[in-house]
C-alpha positions in Angstrom: -53.6 33.4 -31.0 -55.0 29.8 -30.6 -52.8 28.5 -33.4 -49.8 30.3 -31.8 -50.4 28.6 -28.4 -50.8 25.4 -29.8 -47.4 25.7 -31.7 -45.7 26.8 -28.2 -47.1 23.8 -26.5 -45.7 21.4 -29.3 -42.5 22.9 -29.2 -42.3 22.6 -25.4 -43.3 18.8 -25.6 -40.8 18.3 -28.3 -38.0 19.8 -26.0 -38.9 17.7 -23.0 -38.7 14.6 -25.1 -35.1 15.3 -26.1 -32.4 13.3 -24.2 -30.1 15.2 -22.0 -26.2 15.1 -22.4 -24.8 12.1 -20.2 -23.0 13.4 -17.2 -19.6 11.9 -16.5 -19.9 9.2 -13.8 -16.9 8.4 -11.8 -17.0 4.7 -11.1 -14.0 3.3 -9.2 -14.8 -0.3 -10.0 -15.7 0.0 -13.8 -12.2 -1.3 -14.8 -12.1 -4.2 -12.4 -11.9 -7.4 -14.3 -14.7 -9.9 -14.2 -12.6 -12.6 -12.7 -12.1 -10.6 -9.5 -15.5 -9.1 -9.2 -17.7 -10.9 -6.6 -14.7 -12.8 -5.4 -13.1 -12.5 -1.9 -9.3 -12.1 -2.4 -6.6 -13.3 -0.2 -3.8 -11.0 1.1 -0.4 -11.7 2.6 1.5 -8.8 4.3 5.2 -9.4 4.8 7.3 -7.1 7.0 8.2 -5.8 10.4 6.8 -3.1 12.9 5.5 -1.0 10.3 3.4 -3.7 8.8 1.9 -5.0 12.1 1.3 -1.5 13.1 3.3 -1.1 16.3 1.4 1.4 18.8 -1.8 1.6 16.9 -4.9 -0.7 17.0 -4.7 -3.8 14.8 -7.4 -2.7 12.8 -5.7 0.7 12.1 -2.5 -0.8 10.6 -2.0 -0.5 6.9 -2.9 -4.0 5.8 -6.4 -3.6 7.6 -7.1 -0.2 6.4 -6.1 -1.5 2.8 -8.9 -4.0 3.1 -11.4 -1.3 4.2 -10.2 1.0 1.4 -10.4 -1.7 -1.4 -14.0 -2.2 -0.5 -14.6 1.2 -2.1 -13.3 0.0 -5.2 -15.5 -3.1 -5.2 -12.7 -5.4 -4.1 -13.3 -7.6 -1.0 -10.3 -9.2 0.7 -10.1 -11.7 3.4 -8.5 -10.9 6.8 -4.9 -10.3 5.9 -2.4 -13.0 6.7 0.5 -10.8 8.4 3.7 -12.4 9.0 5.8 -9.5 10.8 7.3 -8.3 14.1 8.7 -5.4 15.5 12.4 -5.4 15.2 12.7 -8.0 12.2 15.5 -7.6 9.9 15.5 -9.3 6.4 17.1 -12.4 7.6 14.6 -12.7 10.6 11.9 -12.4 8.1 13.2 -15.1 5.9 13.3 -17.3 8.8 9.7 -16.5 9.9 8.3 -17.2 6.6 9.9 -20.6 6.4 8.8 -21.5 9.9 5.2 -20.3 9.5 5.0 -21.6 5.8 1.9 -20.0 4.7 -0.4 -22.4 2.8 -1.6 -21.8 -0.7 -1.2 -18.9 -2.9 -2.4 -15.1 -2.3 -4.0 -12.8 -4.7 -2.1 -9.8 -3.1 1.4 -9.8 -1.4 3.0 -6.8 0.0 6.5 -6.5 1.3 8.1 -3.7 3.4 11.4 -4.5 5.2 14.8 -3.0 5.9 14.5 -0.5 8.7 16.0 -2.7 11.3 18.9 -3.6 8.9 19.8 0.1 8.9 19.3 0.6 12.6 21.4 -2.3 13.5 24.2 -1.2 10.9 24.0 -4.4 8.9 26.0 -4.6 5.7 23.9 -3.0 3.0 25.1 -5.6 0.3 23.6 -8.2 2.7 20.3 -6.4 2.4 20.3 -6.4 -1.3 20.8 -10.3 -1.3 18.4 -10.9 1.5 15.8 -8.5 0.0 16.0 -10.2 -3.4 15.4 -13.5 -1.9 12.3 -12.2 0.0 10.9 -10.4 -3.1 11.3 -13.8 -5.0 9.2 -15.4 -2.1 6.7 -12.9 -2.5 6.2 -13.2 -6.0 6.1 -16.9 -5.5 3.2 -16.7 -3.0 1.4 -14.4 -5.6 1.4 -17.6 -7.7 4.2 -15.8 -9.9 1.9 -13.0 -10.7 4.3 -9.9 -10.4 1.5 -7.5 -10.9 0.0 -8.7 -7.6 3.0 -7.9 -5.7 3.7 -4.6 -4.1 7.0 -3.4 -2.6 6.7 -0.3 0.1 9.9 1.9 0.4 11.2 2.3 3.9 10.0 5.1 6.2 12.4 7.8 7.6 12.1 7.4 11.4 14.8 10.2 11.7 12.2 12.9 12.0 10.5 11.3 14.9 10.8 12.4 18.4 12.4 9.0 19.3 15.4 10.0 16.9 15.7 13.7 18.2 19.2 13.2 19.7 20.3 11.2 16.7 22.0 12.1 13.7 18.9 12.7 11.7 20.9 13.5 8.3 22.8 10.2 8.6 19.7 8.1 9.2 18.2 9.8 6.0 21.0 9.2 3.9 21.2 5.4 4.9 17.4 4.9 4.7 17.7 6.3 1.2 20.4 4.1 0.2 18.5 1.1 1.3 15.5 2.5 -0.6 17.8 2.8 -3.8 18.2 -1.0 -3.4 14.6 -2.0 -2.8 13.5 0.1 -5.6 16.0 -1.3 -8.1 15.2 -4.8 -7.3 11.4 -4.3 -7.3 11.8 -2.5 -10.9 14.0 -5.4 -12.0 11.6 -7.8 -11.1 8.6 -5.9 -12.7 7.1 -5.6 -9.3 5.0 -2.2 -8.3 7.0 0.2 -6.0 5.2 2.5 -3.6 7.2 5.4 -2.3 5.9 6.1 1.0 9.3 7.6 2.4 8.2 11.2 1.5 5.0 10.8 3.5 7.0 9.5 6.6 9.2 12.7 6.4 6.0 15.0 6.7 6.0 14.0 10.3 8.8 16.5 10.8 6.1 19.0 10.8 2.9 17.1 11.8 2.8 15.3 15.0 -0.6 13.6 14.1 1.4 11.4 11.7 3.3 9.8 14.7 1.9 7.2 16.9 1.9 7.9 21.0 5.4 6.0 21.3 7.0 8.8 19.3 8.5 6.4 16.7 6.0 4.5 14.8 3.3 5.8 12.3 0.0 6.9 13.5 -3.3 5.4 12.0 -3.5 8.7 10.0 -0.2 8.1 8.3 -1.0 4.4 7.5 -4.0 5.9 6.0 -1.9 8.0 3.7 0.1 5.0 2.7 -3.1 3.2 1.8 -4.0 6.1 -0.3 -1.0 5.5 -2.6 -1.3 1.7 -2.3 -5.0 1.1 -3.0 -5.0 2.5 -6.4 -1.9 0.6 -7.4 -3.6 -2.5 -6.3 -6.6 -1.8 -8.2 -4.5 -1.4 -11.4 -2.6 -4.4 -10.5 -5.7 -6.5 -10.6 -6.9 -5.3 -13.9 
């Protein structure tokens, strides 16, 4: 019996000494390149009311939520430099960029513009020409690194309370036509395209996605945009 007990003890010790199988560890920063790790990156956001976050607190617009989100991936951004204003069309954004002339280059550049072109009934061919110019400008500010430039599609405001007396189907068709253009130009340029329009249309059945003004996105909707944008940026920085 003593010999049997000794054998059992030895087997128990041997089992404890075996290494346990490694568990899968999800680490969102493991693929971040060493040239960005530990650095504070710069960010330029170009657009209109959807970029400044009309009707929400400044820290709840999508550029600022993006800064917060990227921290979870081990990426630190400076305070975003935003060139955007409610009501701006492509030509007005072009003029503002020339006037403000941001200094230096940026590690990340986002571009979201066009809803006011549609709202004012501007010629869609003009949008293509001016959007291409803005996209080239964005690429230039990203030090010609196209992987660091991100175009967001135009949201559909036709589902908002603001547009309840408007032709919602017409708005949707025209927004789609504008988005065909900005997607084509983004893909031609090798720039990542983020489709947020489907998220904006969810507001037809979810009032929490609309800000108190009945027109612009809420902080919740901006957060959903960032849920698509942040992983794309992480991949772009690899």
